[in-house]
C-alpha positions as CSV (number, residue, x, y, z in Angstrom):
1,M,-105.9,-264.3,160.1
2,N,-103.3,-262.0,158.5
3,H,-104.1,-258.6,157.6
4,V,-102.8,-257.4,154.3
5,V,-103.0,-253.8,152.6
6,V,-102.5,-254.0,148.8
7,F,-101.8,-250.8,146.8
8,G,-101.9,-250.5,143.1
9,G,-104.3,-250.2,140.1
10,G,-105.0,-251.5,136.8
11,T,-104.5,-255.0,135.3
12,G,-101.5,-256.1,137.8
13,L,-103.6,-255.4,140.7
14,S,-106.6,-257.2,139.7
15,C,-104.6,-260.3,138.6
16,L,-103.0,-260.5,142.1
17,L,-106.4,-260.0,143.9
18,S,-107.9,-262.8,141.8
19,G,-105.5,-265.2,143.4
20,L,-105.3,-263.6,147.1
21,K,-109.1,-264.1,147.4
22,L,-108.7,-268.0,147.4
23,F,-106.3,-267.8,150.5
24,P,-107.5,-267.2,154.3
25,V,-106.2,-263.7,154.3
26,D,-107.9,-260.5,155.2
27,V,-107.1,-258.1,152.3
28,T,-107.6,-254.4,152.2
29,T,-107.3,-252.9,148.8
30,V,-106.4,-249.3,148.2
31,I,-107.1,-248.1,144.6
32,T,-105.8,-244.9,142.8
33,V,-108.5,-242.7,141.4
34,S,-106.7,-240.4,139.1
35,D,-107.3,-242.3,135.8
36,N,-108.5,-240.1,132.9
37,G,-108.8,-242.2,129.9
38,S,-111.7,-244.1,128.1
39,S,-114.9,-244.6,129.7
40,T,-113.8,-243.6,133.1
41,G,-112.4,-240.3,131.7
42,V,-115.5,-239.5,130.2
43,L,-117.5,-240.4,133.3
44,K,-115.1,-238.4,135.5
45,K,-115.4,-235.3,133.5
46,E,-119.1,-235.3,132.9
47,L,-120.3,-236.2,136.4
48,D,-117.6,-234.7,138.3
49,I,-116.8,-238.0,140.1
50,P,-113.6,-240.0,141.0
51,A,-112.3,-242.2,138.5
52,V,-114.0,-245.6,138.8
53,G,-112.5,-247.6,136.4
54,D,-109.7,-249.4,138.2
55,I,-112.2,-249.9,141.2
56,G,-114.6,-251.6,138.8
57,K,-111.8,-254.1,137.7
58,V,-110.9,-255.0,141.2
59,L,-114.5,-255.6,142.2
60,I,-114.8,-258.0,139.2
61,S,-111.3,-259.9,140.3
62,M,-112.6,-260.4,144.0
63,A,-116.1,-261.3,143.2
64,N,-117.7,-264.5,144.1
65,V,-120.7,-264.7,142.2
66,D,-121.9,-266.7,139.2
67,E,-120.3,-266.1,135.7
68,D,-123.3,-264.5,134.2
69,F,-123.1,-261.8,136.8
70,I,-119.4,-261.3,136.0
71,R,-120.2,-261.1,132.2
72,L,-122.9,-258.4,132.7
73,L,-120.3,-256.2,134.8
74,R,-117.8,-256.8,131.9
75,Y,-120.3,-255.7,129.2
76,R,-119.2,-252.9,127.2
77,F,-121.9,-251.2,125.1
78,S,-120.5,-251.2,121.3
79,K,-123.3,-249.5,119.3
80,D,-123.1,-245.9,118.4
81,G,-124.6,-243.6,121.1
82,S,-123.9,-241.9,124.4
83,L,-123.2,-245.4,126.1
84,K,-120.7,-246.5,123.6
85,N,-117.5,-247.9,125.1
86,H,-118.9,-247.8,128.7
87,P,-118.9,-250.9,130.6
88,V,-121.9,-252.0,132.8
89,R,-119.8,-251.7,136.2
90,N,-118.7,-248.2,135.6
91,I,-122.3,-247.2,135.0
92,M,-123.4,-248.9,138.1
93,L,-120.6,-247.2,140.3
94,A,-121.4,-243.8,139.0
95,A,-125.2,-244.2,139.7
96,L,-124.1,-245.6,143.2
97,I,-122.1,-242.5,144.0
98,D,-125.3,-240.5,143.5
99,L,-127.3,-242.9,145.6
100,K,-124.8,-243.6,148.5
101,G,-123.1,-240.2,148.5
102,N,-119.6,-241.1,147.8
103,L,-117.3,-243.6,146.1
104,T,-116.2,-245.4,149.3
105,E,-119.9,-246.3,150.2
106,A,-120.8,-247.1,146.5
107,T,-117.8,-249.6,146.5
108,R,-118.8,-251.0,149.8
109,Y,-122.3,-251.8,148.6
110,M,-120.9,-253.3,145.4
111,C,-118.7,-255.6,147.6
112,R,-121.8,-256.9,149.4
113,L,-123.5,-257.5,146.1
114,L,-120.7,-259.4,144.8
115,N,-120.0,-261.4,148.0
116,I,-116.3,-260.0,148.2
117,K,-114.4,-261.0,151.4
118,G,-112.1,-258.2,152.5
119,T,-112.2,-254.3,152.0
120,V,-112.1,-252.2,148.8
121,L,-111.2,-248.4,149.1
122,P,-110.5,-245.5,146.8
123,L,-107.4,-243.6,147.7
124,T,-109.5,-240.5,148.1
125,E,-112.9,-239.2,147.6
126,D,-111.5,-236.4,145.5
127,V,-111.8,-235.8,142.0
128,V,-108.2,-235.4,141.3
129,E,-105.8,-235.3,138.3
130,L,-102.3,-236.5,138.3
131,V,-99.5,-234.0,137.5
132,G,-96.2,-234.2,136.1
133,E,-93.9,-231.2,136.9
134,G,-91.5,-230.7,134.2
135,K,-87.8,-230.7,134.6
136,N,-86.3,-227.3,134.9
137,H,-89.7,-226.1,135.9
138,K,-90.9,-226.2,132.4
139,K,-94.2,-227.4,131.1
140,A,-96.4,-229.5,133.3
141,F,-98.2,-232.5,132.2
142,F,-101.7,-232.8,133.5
143,G,-103.7,-236.3,133.7
144,E,-102.7,-239.7,133.7
145,E,-102.5,-240.4,130.1
146,E,-100.2,-237.3,129.4
147,V,-97.8,-238.1,132.4
148,S,-97.6,-241.4,131.3
149,Q,-96.5,-240.3,127.7
150,N,-93.9,-238.0,129.1
151,I,-92.1,-239.5,131.9
152,R,-88.5,-238.6,130.6
153,N,-89.6,-235.0,130.8
154,I,-90.9,-235.1,134.2
155,A,-89.0,-234.4,137.6
156,K,-91.7,-234.8,140.2
157,L,-95.1,-236.2,140.5
158,S,-97.8,-234.4,142.3
159,Y,-101.6,-233.9,142.2
160,D,-103.4,-231.2,141.0
161,H,-104.5,-230.3,144.6
162,D,-103.8,-231.5,148.2
163,V,-105.2,-235.1,148.5
164,H,-106.0,-236.7,151.9
165,A,-106.2,-240.4,152.5
166,S,-109.2,-241.5,154.8
167,E,-108.8,-242.3,158.5
168,E,-109.9,-245.9,157.7
169,I,-106.8,-246.4,155.1
170,I,-104.5,-245.1,157.7
171,A,-106.0,-247.2,160.3
172,K,-105.7,-250.3,158.1
173,I,-102.0,-249.6,157.4
174,L,-101.0,-249.2,161.1
175,D,-103.0,-252.6,161.6
176,S,-101.5,-254.5,158.9
177,D,-99.1,-257.6,158.8
178,L,-97.8,-256.8,155.2
179,I,-98.0,-253.8,153.1
180,L,-98.1,-255.2,149.4
181,F,-97.5,-253.0,146.2
182,S,-98.8,-254.8,143.1
183,S,-97.2,-255.2,139.8
184,G,-98.8,-252.5,137.4
185,S,-97.6,-249.1,135.8
186,L,-95.0,-247.9,138.2
187,Y,-95.5,-244.1,137.6
188,T,-99.3,-244.0,137.1
189,S,-100.7,-246.9,139.1
190,I,-98.1,-247.3,142.1
191,L,-96.5,-244.1,142.9
192,P,-99.6,-242.1,143.1
193,H,-100.3,-243.7,146.3
194,L,-97.0,-242.4,147.5
195,I,-97.4,-238.7,146.8
196,V,-100.0,-238.6,149.6
197,P,-97.9,-237.6,152.5
198,E,-100.1,-239.0,155.4
199,L,-100.2,-242.2,153.7
200,V,-96.3,-242.4,153.4
201,D,-96.4,-241.5,157.0
202,A,-98.6,-244.2,158.0
203,I,-96.3,-246.5,156.1
204,N,-93.5,-245.3,158.0
205,R,-95.1,-245.7,161.3
206,S,-96.2,-249.2,160.6
207,K,-94.3,-252.3,161.8
208,A,-95.2,-254.3,158.7
209,P,-92.7,-255.3,156.1
210,I,-93.1,-254.0,152.6
211,M,-93.4,-256.4,149.8
212,Y,-93.5,-255.4,146.0
213,V,-94.6,-257.8,143.1
214,S,-92.4,-257.1,140.3
215,N,-93.5,-256.3,136.9
216,L,-92.9,-258.9,134.2
217,V,-92.3,-256.6,131.4
218,T,-91.4,-252.8,131.1
219,Q,-94.0,-250.1,130.1
220,P,-92.9,-248.1,127.1
221,G,-92.1,-244.5,127.9
222,E,-92.5,-245.2,131.8
223,T,-89.9,-248.0,132.3
224,D,-87.9,-248.6,129.4
225,H,-85.2,-251.1,130.0
226,Y,-85.9,-251.2,133.7
227,N,-84.7,-254.2,135.8
228,V,-86.2,-255.4,139.2
229,S,-83.6,-253.2,140.9
230,D,-84.6,-250.2,138.9
231,H,-88.3,-250.6,140.1
232,L,-87.2,-251.0,143.6
233,R,-85.0,-247.6,143.6
234,V,-88.0,-245.6,142.3
235,L,-90.2,-247.0,145.0
236,N,-87.6,-246.7,147.7
237,S,-87.1,-243.0,146.8
238,Y,-90.8,-242.4,147.6
239,L,-91.1,-244.4,150.7
240,G,-89.8,-241.8,153.4
241,K,-87.7,-243.7,155.8
242,R,-88.7,-247.0,154.8
243,N,-87.4,-249.2,151.9
244,V,-89.0,-252.3,150.3
245,D,-88.2,-255.4,152.5
246,I,-89.4,-258.2,150.1
247,V,-89.4,-258.4,146.2
248,L,-91.5,-261.2,144.6
249,A,-89.9,-261.8,141.2
250,N,-90.1,-264.0,138.2
251,N,-87.0,-266.4,137.6
252,A,-88.4,-268.4,134.8
253,Q,-87.1,-267.9,131.2
254,I,-89.6,-266.5,128.8
255,D,-89.5,-267.9,125.4
256,N,-87.4,-265.8,122.9
257,S,-90.2,-265.7,120.2
258,I,-92.4,-264.1,122.8
259,R,-89.7,-261.6,123.9
260,E,-89.3,-260.7,120.3
261,R,-93.1,-260.2,119.6
262,Y,-93.4,-257.8,122.6
263,L,-90.3,-255.7,121.6
264,E,-91.4,-255.4,118.0
265,T,-95.3,-255.0,118.8
266,E,-95.4,-253.2,121.9
267,K,-91.9,-251.9,122.6
268,K,-91.5,-253.9,125.9
269,T,-88.9,-255.9,127.2
270,V,-88.8,-258.5,129.8
271,V,-87.9,-257.1,133.5
272,E,-84.7,-259.2,134.5
273,L,-84.1,-260.2,138.1
274,D,-80.6,-258.6,138.5
275,R,-80.0,-260.4,142.0
276,E,-76.6,-258.9,143.0
277,K,-78.2,-255.3,142.7
278,V,-81.4,-256.3,144.5
279,E,-79.4,-257.9,147.4
280,A,-77.0,-255.0,147.6
281,M,-80.1,-252.9,148.4
282,G,-80.8,-255.1,151.4
283,T,-84.0,-256.6,149.8
284,R,-84.9,-260.1,150.3
285,I,-85.8,-261.8,147.0
286,I,-88.5,-264.5,146.7
287,E,-88.3,-265.7,143.2
288,D,-90.0,-268.4,141.4
289,D,-91.6,-269.2,137.9
290,I,-94.8,-266.8,138.4
291,F,-95.4,-265.9,134.6
292,C,-98.1,-267.6,132.3
293,I,-99.2,-266.8,128.8
294,D,-103.1,-265.6,128.8
295,D,-104.4,-264.7,125.5
296,D,-101.0,-264.6,124.0
297,R,-100.0,-262.0,126.6
298,I,-97.4,-262.4,129.4
299,R,-99.3,-262.2,132.8
300,H,-98.4,-263.2,136.3
301,D,-100.0,-266.5,137.4
302,A,-102.4,-265.3,139.9
303,L,-102.5,-268.6,142.0
304,K,-98.8,-269.0,142.1
305,T,-98.2,-265.3,142.9
306,A,-100.7,-265.3,145.7
307,F,-99.5,-268.7,147.0
308,L,-95.9,-267.2,147.4
309,V,-97.6,-264.2,149.3
310,F,-99.6,-266.5,151.4
311,S,-96.5,-268.7,152.4
312,Y,-94.4,-265.8,153.1
313,L,-97.2,-264.6,155.7
314,M,-97.3,-268.3,157.1
315,E,-93.6,-268.5,157.6
316,N,-93.6,-265.2,159.4
317,S,-96.7,-265.3,161.3
318,N,-95.1,-265.5,164.7
319,Q,-92.1,-263.5,163.9
320,R,-92.5,-260.1,162.0
321,L,-89.6,-259.1,159.9
322,T,-87.7,-256.0,161.0
323,P,-88.7,-253.5,158.6
324,H,-86.1,-252.0,156.5
325,F,-85.3,-248.3,157.3
326,T,-82.6,-245.8,156.3
327,D,-81.5,-242.5,157.7
328,D,-79.7,-241.3,154.6
329,K,-82.7,-241.3,152.2
330,K,-82.2,-239.0,149.0
331,P,-85.2,-237.2,147.5
332,P,-87.4,-239.1,145.1
333,V,-85.5,-239.8,141.9
334,A,-86.1,-237.7,138.9
335,L,-88.3,-239.4,136.6
């Protein structure tokens, strides 16, 4: 069975994993824990624990239990009081951190409870905050929410203290057949993995090819007007000596009425596949109609997207793609 290590956070990661769990693939998911918004931010501050929100979403997406259990985990308290806006899954993870001693063991227990195949790991056990270092050494921006709102004024991403990935994560990377970056917020869900030096070092030592599932739409304030090549350019600048080898991108037309509504109501534009620029970067393109409209929102079709990942693994199971290295890497691009 092929071993895949997936990096990401947020809705994009959860969508991808809900499809991958349907295929015979051994998946290890590594999740950022620097979120500081909503219920996650409150629990993080009050209990001094890592952010549990994205881990909770991933656990639901990979769960193999009855729908009532899923509904329970998704349930968010709505009445006024100390529990208002907290989903049950976050409360359970917070309690399990106390009972099991750390987030990794709490997550392992939840995986057993939810009959999840594969491995789910937090990026770190530390309570961390994402920091955006201001351009020209001006103001620094603390916390994922503040960083997301000020990308134009940020020159470099870091954490508020040194962060170390576990030996288990490093071993999984070195043993993988594919390193996969999910769609999601580029600067606050994907890049936070790549500012951990030992994790980037492991990716550079790995023989596995790197695949990126491109976003379908831009994120206001973070990736305004970005095309597929722009996302790749930023990712490559943080990958040390490696580059993204394969990009999985949507090539289907999205109806103009939907585009206009996204632009008017959310200030988002569709991420276009600029083939010539992507090919000039030496990146292989796997393209197909991989979007769907779910609850009036543009989403990746989880099954189609996962099928393309699995198909790539099957096609290349006996011959590993030569990783894409470069000797003249520039420093990470200014944000």
